[in-house]
N, C-alpha and C positions, 0 to 999 in steps of 0.2 A: 567380506564384511556384511553382516545382515542389517545393521541399523546404525544410522548417524543421527546424533542429536545436536542441533545447532542452537546456540544461545547468544543472541546479540546482547552485549553487556554495555550498560551506560550508567555510571555512578552507582554501582552495586557492590561496593566493597564489603558490606555487611551481609548481603543476601546470597551472593554467588557461592560461597563455600558451603553453607548449609544445604543449598540446592544441589550442589555436586555430591554431597554425602548421600542425600536421598536418592539421586539418580543411580549412583553406584550400588546402593543397597537393593533398590527395586528391580534393577535390570540384571541381577546376578543370574548366571546361567545362559545369558544371551551374548552373542558376539556383537559388540557395539563400540562406537567411538563417540566422543563428545568434542564438538568444535566450538571453542569460545572465541568470539570476535569482539574485541574491545573497541567501541565506536567513539574514540577520542574522549574518554571519561576525564573529568576534572578532579576526581578523588583518587584513592589508592587502588582502584579496580585493576589497573594494569599489573601492579605488583602482586596482588592477590591471585590473579589469573596465572601469572608466571609461576607462582608457588604451586598452584594446582597442577599445572603441566608437569612440573618437576616431581610431584607426588604420585601422579597416576600415569601409567604407561599408555592408557587409551584416550588421553586428552591432547588435543591439538589447540594451541593458543596462537591467535593472530591479533595484532594490535594495529589499528589504522592511524594514519598520521593526524587526522583531525576528526571532528564529528561530521560524518557524511549523511547520517539518518538511518533509521531502523531498516528500511528496505535495502539500502545499499550494503549495510552490514550483513543482512541475511543473504544477499546475492554473493557476497564474498564467501560466506560460509558454505553456500551451495557449491561454489567452485572448488572447495576443498573437501567436500563430503564424498565418501566412497561407498556408503551403504546401499543395499537394495531398497530400503525405505529410509527416508529422511524426515525427521520430526523437528519442527521449529517450536521452541518453547520460550516464554518470557523469563527474564532474570529475577523476577520479584517473588517467585514461589506462589503466585496466585493460581497458576496452573499446576495441579498436583502431578508430579512425575509418574506416579503410579498409573495415571490414566493413559500413559503412552502405550501400555499393553492393550488397553481397550481400543485405541486407534488402530493398532496393528491387526487385532482380531477382526475389527470391522472391515478393514481394507481387504483382508484375506477372504472373509466370508462373502462380502459383496463384490469382490474383484474390482474394487474402485481404484482409480488412478490417484485420487486425492480424497482425504477424509478430513473434514473440518470438525472441530469441537463446538458444542453449543452448551449453554448454561441454563439451568432451570431458574436460577436467580443470580444475576451478575453483581459482583461486589465492587465494581468500579465506581469512581466518583460520578455524580449525575451529569457533569459536563462531558466526561468521556463517553458516557452512555448516549447522550444526545448527539455527540459527534459521530459515534459508531452507527447510530440509527440513520443519520443523514447520509453518510457515505454508503451504507448498505442500500438505501433507497436509490441513490444516484447510480450505483453499479448495476442495479437491476436493469436499467435502461442503456447504460453506456457500454458494458462489457458482456451483456447477455447472461447475467447471473440469475439462477432460479429465484423466484420471488420470496420463497420461504427460507432460503439458505442464509445463515449468518456467517459472515466472513471473519472468523476468529483468527487471531494471530497464532493460536495453538493448533497446529495442523500437521498432517502426514502427507508426504508426496512420494510417489513411486519413482524409482530410478529413471525410467524412460522419460518421464515428464521433467525431472530435474535436468537431464541431458539437453532438453530443448530450451528450458528456461535460461541456462547458463550461456546460451548462444547470444543473449542480449548484451550489447556493448555500449549502450547509451548511458548518460549520466542520471537518468530519471527512472529507475526501475520501480515498478509497482507489482509486487509478487503475485497478487491475486489477478491482476490484469493479464500478466504473462501466463498464469495457469489457464485462464479461460480462452487464451489464444491457442492453447495446445489441446485441451480436452474439455469435454462436458460430462465425462464419467466421474461425477463427484458425489460423495456421500457425506453424511454427518452423524455424529453420535453425541449423546448428552454425557457430560462429565461434570464433576464438582468444580466449584469456583471459590477459592479461598479469599479471605480479606487480606489486604496488604498489611504486613507486620512491621516493615521498615521503609523509611523514606516516603516519597510522594510521587505521584504520576508525573511523567515528563510530557504529558499530552497538553499542549498549549493552543491558544487561539491561532498563533502563527503557523504551527505545525498542521492544524486543521485546515487552514486556508491553503497551505502548500499542498496538502494531500488532495483537497478538493480540486485545485487547478490541475494537478497531475492526472487525476482520474478523468476530469471533465474534458481536458484538452488532449492529453497525451495518448489515450488508449482507445479512442473511438472517433469516427466522423459524425456521430450523432449530433453534437452541438452545432456544427456548422450547417448541417442539414436542417436542424430546427430553425436556425436563424435565416436560412434561405427561404424556407416556407413562410416564416414570419414576414420577411421582406416582400415576398410575393403577395401575401395577404394585405399588407399595408399599402402596397402599390395599387392593388385592385380596389381597395377601399378608397384610396385617394382619387382614382379615376371615376369611381361611382359617385363619390361626393361631389367632385367637380362637375360631373355631368348633370346631377340633380340641381346644383346651384346655377348652372348655366340655363337649364330649362326654366327654373323659377325666375331667374332674372329676365329672360326673354319674354316670359309670359306675364311679367310684372306682378307676380304673386309674392315673391320674396325680394326684400331689399337687402343687398349684401354690402356691408361696409368694406371698403378696400383694405383698411389697416387690419381688420380682423383676419382677412384671408392671408395677408402677408405674414402676420404673426403665427398663424396656424401652420403655414408652409415652413417657416423658418424653424420653429420648435420641433415639428414632426420630422422634417428632413434632417436637421442637425442631430437629433436623438438617434435616428436610424443609422446615420453615417458613423457617429461615434461608437455605436454598438458594434457595427460590422468591423470598424477599424480596430476595436479592442480585441475581438475574436481573432481577426487575421494577424494582429500583432502577437498574440499568444502563440498561434501556430508557427509564425515565422521565427519567433524567439526560440521555441522548442527545436525547430528544424536547425537553426543556427547553432545552438548549443550541442545538439546531437552530432553535428558534423564538424564541431570545433576540435575534436580529439580529447575533450574533457572526460576523464575516466569516471566510472561509478564509484571507485574507491582507490586508495593508495595504501599499500601495506608498509607499516613501519617496522614491525618485528614479526618474523615468521616462526615456523616450527623449530623447536629446540633452541630458541632464543638467538638464532643466527640473524644478525642484522642484514636486511636485504631490502632493496627498493624494487617494487613490482607494480606495474600499471596494467590493469585489465580493462 
């Protein structure tokens, strides 16, 4: 199997069939498979995907019990992909399927482990563009991403990297974070970006906050180190200020009201304590959930429509 194409599907009953037709047409002559992962859609996406699996011999359909999130659905697809190259593409046809061949050519020419797509002009909603910019800025410091690299959801991953990614067993997968834990041999190539023709983006404020916390807390020790340095700086500043106040008071140069010092100590100390408790709480919460046996996804329906219960 030369190529696997993974499509996380969520409320895409009108877009997934046309996308499938384009994929089958543009990849003629290549040995490929398509893995559809229905992430608990509330529309008729499951039925449409089942029909596509029945129609095409090279389609694998997996339906999850509920909505676990895009990264969890992608991880499920990676666990079932068999290709030497695996391409992840959105279900809304904003990523042109024809560009898959460009990703493959770039990977083979540059001998890259991973190739991300980039866009000359993105057609996303401004809110999603703002969120993508913020997450990309955050990942530059938290996971060691190159500063100029755009972490697009439309990307190609080589088999050896996929094999390492699917070793992850926690409930909070972040695919790009897992990629940069495995390799730094990453390239990018410019591809077109189409406007959305059906539906609307599922990118919400809640999902942005969830992604932010996942990246910020789950894939780097950078946050706790920053707060450690901040705590040390505040402690040093407090010692210095206290020393200066003591010298001024002893020399009768400064009159220090007692209530002012008490309020300053209470506010500063309480703020620092709450900040550290919040960060430690996030880490402990992630650690608890990771060791609680909670799976990243649960399969409702597997290949050839055989009902099966699988926990990974």
